[in-house]
Wavefront OBJ file of the C-alpha trace (Angstrom):
o trace
v -44.668 -35.965 -25.638
v -48.064 -37.901 -24.096
v -50.644 -36.123 -23.523
v -52.992 -36.725 -20.111
v -56.258 -35.443 -19.263
v -56.309 -34.328 -15.463
v -59.873 -34.079 -13.909
v -59.240 -31.089 -11.154
v -61.905 -30.454 -9.037
v -59.691 -27.924 -6.919
v -60.187 -30.616 -3.948
v -56.841 -32.141 -1.887
v -56.821 -35.384 -4.147
v -57.363 -34.092 -7.480
v -54.660 -31.551 -6.595
v -51.750 -34.241 -5.285
v -53.169 -36.616 -9.170
v -52.432 -32.842 -10.764
v -48.810 -32.201 -9.582
v -47.949 -36.477 -9.706
v -48.655 -36.685 -13.548
v -46.666 -33.127 -13.612
v -43.640 -34.881 -12.666
v -43.845 -37.446 -15.128
v -43.608 -34.949 -17.857
v -47.124 -35.181 -19.485
v -48.623 -32.350 -21.810
v -51.842 -31.770 -19.309
v -55.053 -30.748 -20.047
v -57.369 -30.271 -16.850
v -60.785 -30.335 -16.747
v -62.873 -29.006 -14.007
v -66.587 -28.813 -13.627
v -69.287 -26.258 -12.984
v -72.631 -28.654 -12.389
v -74.147 -26.080 -10.022
v -73.070 -26.946 -6.708
v -73.617 -24.947 -4.266
v -70.655 -23.108 -3.935
v -67.491 -22.468 -6.395
v -64.569 -22.414 -3.423
v -63.010 -25.527 -5.348
v -63.196 -24.549 -8.881
v -61.615 -20.950 -7.923
v -58.841 -23.490 -6.117
v -58.685 -25.202 -9.362
v -58.067 -22.422 -11.428
v -55.181 -21.119 -8.908
v -53.436 -24.466 -9.161
v -53.401 -24.266 -12.598
v -52.132 -20.804 -13.070
v -49.280 -21.877 -10.792
v -48.426 -25.313 -12.813
v -48.902 -23.372 -16.386
v -51.299 -26.135 -17.369
v -54.093 -25.931 -19.962
v -57.363 -25.751 -18.132
v -61.043 -25.879 -19.355
v -64.165 -25.080 -17.688
v -67.040 -27.221 -18.134
v -70.794 -26.134 -17.209
v -72.920 -28.873 -17.302
v -76.611 -29.091 -15.787
v -77.240 -32.538 -14.465
v -81.000 -33.598 -13.904
v -81.104 -34.865 -10.593
v -80.794 -31.742 -7.768
v -81.008 -34.905 -5.104
v -78.017 -34.409 -3.716
v -77.253 -32.095 -0.674
v -73.927 -30.759 -2.831
v -76.880 -29.068 -5.270
v -79.856 -28.775 -3.529
v -80.356 -25.217 -1.266
v -82.776 -27.198 0.609
v -81.145 -29.820 1.549
v -78.304 -29.531 4.637
v -74.729 -30.969 4.094
v -74.606 -33.587 6.733
v -72.412 -33.955 9.578
v -70.523 -36.660 11.363
v -68.452 -39.585 9.823
v -68.029 -41.305 6.447
v -70.980 -43.718 5.239
v -69.175 -46.865 4.201
v -70.378 -48.631 1.283
v -70.958 -51.927 2.677
v -73.635 -50.574 4.587
v -75.791 -49.561 1.520
v -76.729 -46.599 2.474
v -74.937 -43.676 0.421
v -74.619 -40.149 2.132
v -76.832 -37.360 0.342
v -73.970 -35.497 -0.544
v -73.311 -38.400 -3.534
v -74.278 -36.729 -6.346
v -75.695 -39.282 -9.015
v -73.359 -40.880 -11.937
v -71.165 -37.880 -10.951
v -67.991 -39.869 -12.067
v -69.535 -41.750 -14.693
v -70.701 -38.427 -16.177
v -67.282 -36.708 -15.631
v -65.504 -39.447 -17.119
v -67.549 -39.689 -20.181
v -66.443 -36.025 -20.781
v -62.781 -36.911 -20.445
v -63.110 -40.046 -22.341
v -64.299 -38.386 -25.637
v -62.172 -35.307 -25.275
v -59.183 -37.453 -24.881
v -59.956 -39.365 -27.963
v -60.547 -36.570 -30.106
v -57.534 -34.776 -28.383
v -55.388 -38.036 -29.068
v -54.468 -38.300 -25.278
v -53.085 -41.462 -23.706
v -54.531 -41.277 -20.394
v -56.878 -39.735 -17.995
v -55.944 -39.590 -14.402
v -58.857 -38.972 -11.765
v -57.931 -38.417 -7.952
v -60.752 -41.168 -6.473
v -59.871 -42.866 -3.682
v -61.633 -45.990 -1.869
v -59.778 -46.156 1.529
v -60.602 -42.897 3.221
v -63.852 -42.057 1.405
v -67.391 -41.089 1.692
v -68.771 -44.844 0.278
v -69.802 -43.143 -3.060
v -70.367 -45.951 -5.415
v -68.304 -44.707 -8.421
v -64.857 -44.247 -5.967
v -64.429 -48.236 -6.216
v -62.148 -50.092 -7.735
v -65.060 -52.279 -9.244
v -66.312 -49.189 -10.640
v -63.036 -47.847 -12.509
v -62.504 -51.636 -13.964
v -65.945 -51.558 -15.546
v -65.281 -48.103 -16.763
v -61.989 -48.989 -18.533
v -64.124 -52.135 -20.296
v -66.657 -49.872 -21.299
v -63.689 -47.642 -23.124
v -62.521 -50.341 -24.529
v -65.272 -51.225 -26.440
v -67.325 -47.887 -26.788
v -64.382 -45.986 -28.554
v -62.608 -45.959 -31.797
v -59.261 -45.941 -30.376
v -60.706 -49.046 -28.345
v -61.718 -51.172 -30.816
v -58.389 -50.312 -32.552
v -56.200 -51.796 -29.951
v -55.009 -48.193 -28.566
v -57.621 -47.883 -25.404
v -57.443 -44.041 -23.597
v -56.373 -45.673 -20.294
v -57.635 -44.361 -17.056
v -55.242 -44.322 -14.141
v -56.359 -43.629 -10.618
v -52.837 -43.187 -8.727
v -54.445 -42.612 -5.403
v -56.905 -45.360 -5.380
v -55.584 -47.483 -2.849
v -53.984 -44.902 -0.491
v -55.285 -43.827 2.821
v -55.903 -39.963 3.575
v -52.728 -39.798 5.345
v -50.391 -41.454 2.487
v -52.255 -38.723 -0.092
v -51.335 -35.752 1.905
v -47.585 -36.947 2.272
v -47.309 -37.635 -1.244
v -48.652 -34.188 -1.954
v -46.306 -32.788 0.412
v -43.261 -34.971 -1.156
v -44.795 -33.341 -4.464
v -44.756 -29.807 -3.217
v -48.633 -29.158 -3.784
v -49.575 -26.059 -2.081
v -52.453 -27.557 -0.030
v -53.274 -23.981 0.797
v -54.903 -23.583 -2.620
v -56.767 -26.426 -1.916
v -60.486 -27.105 -0.941
v -62.255 -29.630 0.419
v -65.126 -28.483 2.498
v -68.548 -29.059 1.244
v -69.657 -25.807 2.198
v -68.390 -22.557 0.472
v -67.700 -20.310 3.492
v -64.259 -18.448 4.382
v -62.616 -21.123 6.260
v -63.667 -24.881 6.264
v -66.433 -26.202 8.716
v -64.542 -29.113 9.948
v -67.758 -30.689 10.800
v -68.851 -32.153 6.961
v -67.361 -35.838 5.930
v -64.859 -34.623 3.809
v -63.461 -31.981 6.506
v -63.135 -34.762 8.837
v -61.158 -37.021 6.126
v -59.155 -34.127 5.182
v -58.297 -33.457 9.135
v -57.761 -37.306 9.566
v -55.449 -37.288 6.810
v -53.537 -34.440 8.035
v -53.483 -35.463 11.757
v -51.679 -39.166 10.545
v -49.976 -37.709 8.421
v -47.793 -35.763 10.983
v -48.412 -32.264 8.440
v -50.474 -29.613 9.662
v -53.388 -28.052 7.400
v -52.315 -24.621 6.176
v -56.317 -23.791 5.893
v -56.681 -24.837 9.517
l 1 2 3 4 5 6 7 8 9 10 11 12 13 14 15 16 17 18 19 20 21 22 23 24 25 26 27 28 29 30 31 32 33 34 35 36 37 38 39 40 41 42 43 44 45 46 47 48 49 50 51 52 53 54 55 56 57 58 59 60 61 62 63 64 65 66 67 68 69 70 71 72 73 74 75 76 77 78 79 80 81 82 83 84 85 86 87 88 89 90 91 92 93 94 95 96 97 98 99 100 101 102 103 104 105 106 107 108 109 110 111 112 113 114 115 116 117 118 119 120 121 122 123 124 125 126 127 128 129 130 131 132 133 134 135 136 137 138 139 140 141 142 143 144 145 146 147 148 149 150 151 152 153 154 155 156 157 158 159 160 161 162 163 164 165 166 167 168 169 170 171 172 173 174 175 176 177 178 179 180 181 182 183 184 185 186 187 188 189 190 191 192 193 194 195 196 197 198 199 200 201 202 203 204 205 206 207 208 209 210 211 212 213 214 215 216 217 218 219 220 221
């Protein structure tokens, strides 16, 4: 059985990816990162999802050097409003410097050590917040780097990085999740860790847009 690493935050997109990979009969290891974000609601969601899917789960605690993100710095408020597109240059304060580079690097190291064939990540470049490390250009560059910088890569057996949701709208992601029987009630997208989603942050707005356009009710709201 082929092995796969799934980056599982506990959010909507990563949950859909987990259930997508599960259908393909991989032996799955999920990696979740605790990087001192303001709340741990997503991490708790990730724990529920791996329990439901009976997959291996590794929680990695890391200390990021930068506190510039409003997802980490308690003194910086979570912004309200619509998404900031990448071509406007200004990146939202919720951007965590090099987060996906760091996460994918951990996953690549683990995949090579454990002889996993693929890494799956739930990044999306259609309905997203404008983060530079969610774009197709970034993923192509990371793949090239992984081929050049790993033993498996130079031996002609590189670990592949797959982003099955990259070119899907949020509505398409919700519909796919529905077909895969993803328990949406166990996912968490809100940037705030309150009892209910705030409905105002960028992540909440994108999630609401997806469910509305898909014609499916979000169990969290």
